[in-house]
C-alpha positions in Angstrom: 121.3 8.2 58.5 118.2 5.3 59.1 117.1 3.3 56.3 113.9 3.8 57.0 114.6 7.8 55.8 116.5 6.2 52.3 114.9 5.0 49.5 117.1 2.8 47.4 116.9 1.4 44.6 118.9 -1.3 43.1 120.8 -2.9 40.2 118.8 -1.2 37.4 120.0 -2.3 34.2 121.5 1.1 32.3 123.1 -0.6 29.0 124.0 -4.1 28.2 127.6 -4.7 26.6 128.7 -7.8 25.5 125.9 -9.4 26.4 126.4 -8.3 30.3 123.7 -6.7 31.7 125.7 -2.7 33.6 123.8 -1.4 36.1 123.3 1.2 38.9 122.2 2.0 42.0 120.1 5.2 43.1 120.0 6.3 47.1 117.8 9.0 48.2 116.4 10.5 51.1 112.7 10.2 51.9 112.5 13.4 52.6 113.9 14.7 49.6 111.9 16.8 46.4 114.3 16.4 42.7 117.7 16.8 44.7 120.7 17.6 42.7 122.3 13.7 42.1 125.4 12.9 41.9 127.6 9.5 39.9 130.0 7.8 42.0 132.1 5.7 40.4 134.3 2.5 42.0 138.2 2.9 42.7 139.8 -0.8 42.1 142.7 -0.1 39.6 140.0 0.2 37.1 140.4 -3.9 37.1 138.4 -4.6 40.7 135.7 -2.9 43.5 132.1 -2.7 42.4 128.8 -0.6 42.9 127.8 -1.5 46.9 128.7 0.5 50.0 128.8 4.0 47.7 129.7 7.1 50.7 126.4 8.7 51.5 127.8 11.2 53.5 126.0 13.5 50.6 123.3 12.6 51.3 122.2 14.6 53.9 123.1 17.8 51.8 120.3 17.7 49.9 122.3 15.7 47.2 121.1 11.7 45.7 123.4 9.2 44.5 123.9 6.8 41.8 126.7 4.2 42.3 127.8 2.5 38.4 129.2 -0.9 37.7 130.6 -0.7 34.9 133.4 -2.9 32.9 136.6 -3.7 34.0 139.4 -3.2 32.6 140.6 -7.2 32.6 136.6 -7.5 30.3 137.0 -4.2 28.1 140.2 -2.1 27.4 139.9 1.7 27.1 137.6 3.9 26.3 135.8 0.3 27.4 134.7 1.8 31.1 134.1 5.3 29.5 131.8 4.5 27.1 130.1 2.9 29.9 129.8 5.7 32.4 128.9 7.9 29.9 126.0 5.3 28.6 124.9 5.8 32.7 124.6 9.1 32.6 123.0 9.5 29.2 120.5 6.1 30.9 120.0 8.3 33.9 119.6 11.8 32.9 117.3 10.6 31.0 114.8 8.8 33.3 115.7 11.5 36.2 111.6 12.0 36.3 110.9 8.1 37.2 113.7 8.5 40.0 113.2 11.7 41.2 116.7 13.9 40.5 117.3 16.6 38.7 119.1 16.0 35.2 120.0 19.3 34.1 123.2 19.6 36.2 125.1 16.3 36.9 127.6 16.1 39.5 130.3 13.0 38.8 132.7 11.8 42.0 135.2 8.6 42.2 137.5 7.6 44.8 141.7 7.1 43.2 141.1 4.4 39.6 137.8 5.7 39.7 138.6 9.5 40.4 140.9 9.0 37.3 137.3 8.4 36.0 135.4 10.4 36.9 137.8 13.0 36.0 138.1 11.8 32.6 134.2 11.9 32.0 134.3 15.4 32.9 136.6 16.5 30.8 135.7 14.9 27.6 132.6 16.2 27.3 130.7 16.7 24.5 133.8 14.1 23.6 131.6 12.3 20.2 135.1 10.5 20.6 134.3 8.7 23.9 131.3 8.2 23.9 130.3 4.8 22.9 127.1 3.9 21.4 125.7 2.0 24.5 122.4 1.9 25.4 119.2 3.3 24.2 119.1 6.9 25.4 122.2 8.4 22.9 121.0 10.9 21.9 120.5 12.5 25.3 124.1 14.6 26.9 126.3 12.8 28.7 128.1 15.9 30.1 128.3 16.6 33.6 128.3 19.7 35.1 130.9 19.3 38.8 133.9 17.0 39.4 134.4 15.4 42.7 137.6 14.1 42.1 139.2 11.6 45.3 143.0 11.3 45.0 142.5 10.3 40.5 145.6 9.7 38.8 145.5 12.2 35.9 148.8 12.0 34.3 149.3 8.6 32.2 152.1 10.2 30.9 153.7 11.0 34.5 152.5 9.2 37.1 155.4 6.6 37.0 158.0 8.7 37.1 156.2 10.4 40.1 155.2 6.6 41.7 156.4 5.0 44.8 158.2 1.8 45.0 154.5 0.3 46.1 152.7 2.8 43.6 154.7 1.0 40.4 153.8 -2.4 41.7 149.6 -2.0 42.1 150.1 0.8 39.1 152.5 -1.3 36.1 150.3 -4.4 36.1 146.9 -2.2 36.0 147.1 0.6 33.8 148.5 -2.5 31.2 145.5 -3.8 31.6 143.6 -0.7 30.7 145.8 0.2 28.2 146.0 -2.9 26.5 150.3 -2.4 26.2 152.7 -1.2 28.6 152.2 2.9 28.9 155.8 3.3 26.6 153.9 1.8 24.4 151.2 3.2 23.9 151.8 6.8 24.5 148.9 8.5 22.2 146.6 6.3 24.0 148.4 6.9 27.9 147.9 10.7 26.7 144.0 10.5 25.6 142.9 8.4 28.5 145.0 11.2 30.7 142.6 14.2 32.5 144.7 16.6 32.6 145.9 17.1 28.3 141.9 17.1 28.0 140.9 20.6 30.3 139.7 22.4 27.9 137.8 26.6 29.1 134.0 24.7 28.7 135.4 21.7 31.5 133.2 21.9 34.8 133.5 22.8 38.1 136.3 20.2 39.8 137.3 19.4 44.3 140.4 17.9 44.0 140.8 15.8 47.4 144.5 14.0 48.2 146.6 12.2 51.3 149.7 14.4 51.9 150.6 10.5 52.8 149.2 9.2 49.5 151.6 6.0 48.5 149.7 4.6 45.6 149.0 8.0 43.4 151.6 10.3 44.2 149.7 14.2 44.9 151.9 15.2 42.1 148.6 13.7 40.1 146.1 16.2 41.3 148.6 19.5 41.7 148.9 18.6 37.4 145.4 18.5 37.6 144.6 21.4 39.9 147.5 22.8 37.6 145.4 22.2 33.7 142.4 24.4 35.4 143.9 27.3 36.6 146.1 27.8 33.5 142.8 28.3 32.0 141.1 30.4 35.1 138.3 27.4 35.9 137.2 27.2 39.1 138.6 24.2 41.0 139.7 23.4 45.3 142.6 21.5 46.6 141.9 20.0 50.0 145.3 18.0 51.4 144.1 15.5 54.2 147.4 15.9 56.5 148.7 12.4 57.0 146.1 10.3 55.6 146.8 7.4 52.6 144.6 6.5 49.8 140.7 5.9 51.7 140.4 6.0 54.6 138.1 7.7 57.3 139.7 11.4 56.8 137.5 10.7 53.4 134.0 10.7 55.0 134.2 13.3 58.0 131.6 16.0 58.7 133.9 18.4 57.7 135.1 17.3 54.6 131.2 17.1 53.1 131.0 20.0 54.1 133.6 21.9 52.2 132.2 19.3 49.1 128.4 21.0 49.5 129.3 24.2 50.6 131.4 24.4 46.4 128.9 22.7 45.2 126.5 25.3 46.1 128.7 27.7 45.0 128.4 26.4 41.8 125.4 26.7 41.8 124.0 23.6 42.9 
């Protein structure tokens, strides 16, 4: 995809928090007229990572993409990152005409801890306790109409018992930073931060991808979220990637992007 064919607007400030500017980048093919927007949430165990180098494989399928930076868990524990992301969605919806994409339906997509945050944002549409008060567009909706979850944690109460020793080494400290305390000390908070427990009859359509050899986020986490969706007869599709670990080229193939696109088109995107 040639650079000249892509319009990129970098470092747009969507809100300020704790004296820090929160920014996002927008990517769009020049030829696209009013595409649907995908909001990308990066991974990094909640405490690291950035909006740089997001996956752009869906641009050629007719979507624009906004890559969002948000406060790390080391700066602001849960629900801080969720407040930031919902503020970004409000900003993106309110400024759709300026940047040239549709505002009525927005898709959220994340990987790993970003997949967790994407699924949590999606399953808490219109939940006032997670809305926050950041940014200038508090009367604009932060709801999303579809979610793509790449190997994200979904149940913070079961993930540790499902984890490999390697997974525990990564997850134990990361969860304690995210929640402010170890999971066992704050079970109600861990439950509130778990997409599995937030799935309601109005949750948006969900596409899940998980590698069969993922030693960081147990595959059961994705199965739990799929089951929560199926129990309410909600639209959900899960793709297991044979021999794939936690991230890697298998998650960016043309075949997988085609499947995601087909699912979104079926959902009227």
